[in-house]
N, C-alpha and C positions, 0 to 999 in steps of 0.2 A: 504493498500500501504506500503510495506517495505522500509526502507531506507536502503541506502549503510551500515550504522553502523552495521543496525540489519542482514543484508546478512552476513556480515564480522563475527560476533559475531555467528551467527549460523555455519556457515562454517567451523570456528575455534572449535568450540565445537565437530559438528559432526564428523569432521576428525582428532580430537585431536591433531591439528597442531598450531603453535604460529601464531600471527596475520601476522608477518612478511612472514612467510613461505606461509600464503594464498595470500597476498597481491602479492608477488614475481610470484606465480602460475599465479595468475589472471593477473598480467602486461604481463607474457610470453603469456598466452593464447590470449590475447587480441592484442598482436604486432603479433602474427601467422596469426590472423585473417585477421588483415588489410593487411598484406604482402599476403595472398591468394587472397583478393578483387583487390589489385593492379596488380598482375600476371592476373587475369581473365578480367580486364578492359582492359589490354593492349592487350592481346590477342583478344578480343571482339572487338576492335578498330584496328585489324590488325596491331599493333606495334610489335606484337612477334607472331612467329610460332606457331602453334599447337603442333607439337613435344617439344618444350622448354617449353610451358605452362604443357603439360603432365608432363614433367620431374620436373617440378617445383612445381606442387600441386596435380598430379594424374589425372588419366583419368575419373575418376567420376566427379571430379570438373568440369573438361573441359566440359563434355557432357552435364551436367546440365547448365554450362553457355550458351552453344550453344542452348538448348531447349529453355532455357529464351530469350535468343536473338532472335531467330526466333518467338516467340509468340510475344515479342514486335513491331517486324516489321510489323509481319500480323495482330496485333491491329492498328498499326499506318494505314496501306493500307486500312483498314476496314474502318476506322476514315476518313481517305481522299476522301473515294470514297462515304461518305454520301451526301445526297443533302443538299445543303445550301440553307436557307431562308434569 
């Protein structure tokens, strides 16, 4: 298993960029992902309109969140119908 330091060293070497550039890019990428997750959570919980979510993160991610949410609700409904002992 690689460590964070090993990831950083390899990315720095492979991309011929400084450690600070790689770290800045990693932070930016992570923050962007956290922002997308926040938007999609708000949408799935009904705290944001579909149009606003699409504008913020794009149609593909909204449709993926819809499919995942539907699958989860179907799984919960199935589990709730199972006979209890």
